[in-house]
Structure formats: structure tokens, C-alpha cells
KEZA-791154 format. One line per 3 residues: their letters; for each residue x, y, z of C-alpha. Coordinates in steps of 0.5 Angstrom, whole numbers, plus 500, padded with zeros to 3 digits. Layout:
A> X Y Z  ... $
# end
This chain:
MSD> 728 781 864  729 780 856  734 786 856 $
QIK> 738 782 861  739 776 857  740 779 851 $
NER> 746 783 855  749 776 857  749 773 851 $
QTV> 752 779 848  758 779 853  763 774 854 $
IYD> 769 774 859  776 772 856  778 765 859 $
REK> 784 762 856  782 755 859  775 755 855 $
YSS> 777 759 849  782 759 844  784 766 841 $
MDI> 781 765 834  774 763 838  774 770 842 $
VKL> 776 773 835  770 770 832  765 772 838 $
HQQ> 768 779 837  766 779 830  759 776 831 $
GYD> 758 782 836  760 780 842  763 784 847 $
VLC> 769 781 850  771 783 857  778 782 861 $
SVC> 777 776 866  782 780 871  779 787 870 $
NSK> 773 786 866  775 792 861  773 791 854 $
LIF> 778 788 850  782 791 844  782 787 838 $
ITS> 786 789 832  785 784 826  788 787 820 $
LQE> 795 789 818  792 796 816  789 797 823 $
ARQ> 795 794 827  799 800 823  795 805 826 $
KDP> 794 803 833  798 801 839  801 796 840 $
GHP> 802 796 832  801 788 831  795 784 830 $
GIF> 792 781 837  788 781 843  789 786 848 $
CPE> 787 789 855  787 796 855  789 796 863 $
SND> 795 792 863  799 787 858  799 783 864 $
HVY> 792 781 864  791 780 856  796 780 851 $
TTF> 795 775 845  798 777 838  797 773 832 $
SIG> 799 773 825  794 774 819  796 771 813 $
SSE> 803 770 814  804 765 808  800 770 804 $
IQK> 805 776 806  811 771 805  808 769 798 $
RIK> 807 777 796  814 779 799  818 773 795 $
DRE> 814 775 788  816 782 789  823 780 790 $
AKE> 823 776 784  820 781 780  825 786 782 $
AER> 831 781 781  828 780 774  827 788 773 $
ERL> 835 789 775  837 783 770  833 786 764 $
WEK> 836 793 766  843 790 766  841 787 759 $
IAL> 839 793 756  846 797 759  850 791 755 $
MES> 846 792 749  847 800 749  854 798 750 $
EIK> 854 794 744  851 799 740  856 804 742 $
ELK> 862 799 740  858 797 733  857 805 732 $
SWQ> 865 806 732  866 801 727  865 804 720 $
NTS> 863 798 716  857 795 720  851 795 717 $
DDK> 844 799 719  841 792 720  845 790 725 $
FDE> 843 797 729  836 796 728  836 789 730 $
IDE> 839 791 737  835 797 738  829 793 737 $
KIN> 831 788 742  832 794 747  825 796 746 $
DQR> 823 789 747  826 789 754  824 796 756 $
KRI> 816 794 754  817 788 758  820 792 764 $
NRI> 814 797 763  809 791 763  812 788 770 $
ALK> 811 795 773  804 796 770  802 789 773 $
EST> 805 791 780  802 797 780  795 794 779 $
RPR> 795 788 783  789 787 788  790 790 795 $
PPK> 789 786 801  782 786 803  779 791 808 $
PIE> 779 789 815  772 786 818  768 792 821 $
EPK> 764 790 827  756 790 825  752 796 826 $
PSK> 746 795 830  740 796 825  735 801 826 $
QTT> 728 799 826  722 804 826  715 803 827 $
NRE> 709 807 825  704 806 831  700 812 833 $
# end
């Protein structure tokens, strides 16, 4: 009898009237089996972007393996955070492009100055120093981008604990 109660507590039938999709995701994360209300199949949960890239249908959500007509709920994960990362990346790329344009302009200035016979070496050194500073700045931006923190790993289903007894 206790096994039957335990099994009942671990299984939930997805009812859209009773539960929101986030409530169902939370129950799934707590270890409950969530079943389709139409066919009683165990629902598929895709709760991370990484997992979504690896599985069909390719985006986060809750899905019935038997039919999309039964359960097909999609949701976005951290969409504001993703948009922020995209904007940051675009800003860094624009800054990098602007810096490369500055370097190209400075290099053309050097060529022009070298064509003048009466230009002092100090002017060349000053422009070379500016170019090197810009290159260092570009490298710092690239280094920051390559070492930025990765998104958190998806939440894994809890594994049942193994309990052993030493009874003889």
C-alpha cells in the first residue's frame, strides 16, 4: 500500500486548467513523472537551450511524445539575458571594427609621413605607439570575450539515492 501511495505522489497528470507550464516544470524538477492527460505518456521536458539544440523539436518546452495535438508548450529561457548577451557582443564587434578602422587610418598616415623627407622620427614613434595601444585594446576585448562565463548547465533530474543496510 505504501508503494502505491509513493507512486501516486511521484506521478502527475498534466492538466492545463489546474497547472501552469512553470508549475509543471517545477514538479518535473522535483522528480515527479508528468503524464499526458490524453494518452498517459510520460511528457518530454526540454528545459535548457543546450538540450534544445540536441533534441527534437529544437526549442525549450513540454511535449507529448505521441502527438503535438496532446501537449505542445514552448517557452523561452532567459530571453532577456540572451538579448543582453547579443547586444553586448554586437557592441564589442562594433568597437573592434571601429578600432581596426583607426589602425588602418593611422597606418596610412605613417605611409604618408614616411614619404615626407623632413618628418621627424618622434612623430613616427608617436603614431606607432598609438597603433600598438589600439592593438592591445583589441586583444583585451577579444580575451574578455573568450573567457566570459558560460551559461549554467541544465538542471538534471534527481537520481535516486542508494541505501544499503548491513543486516545478516
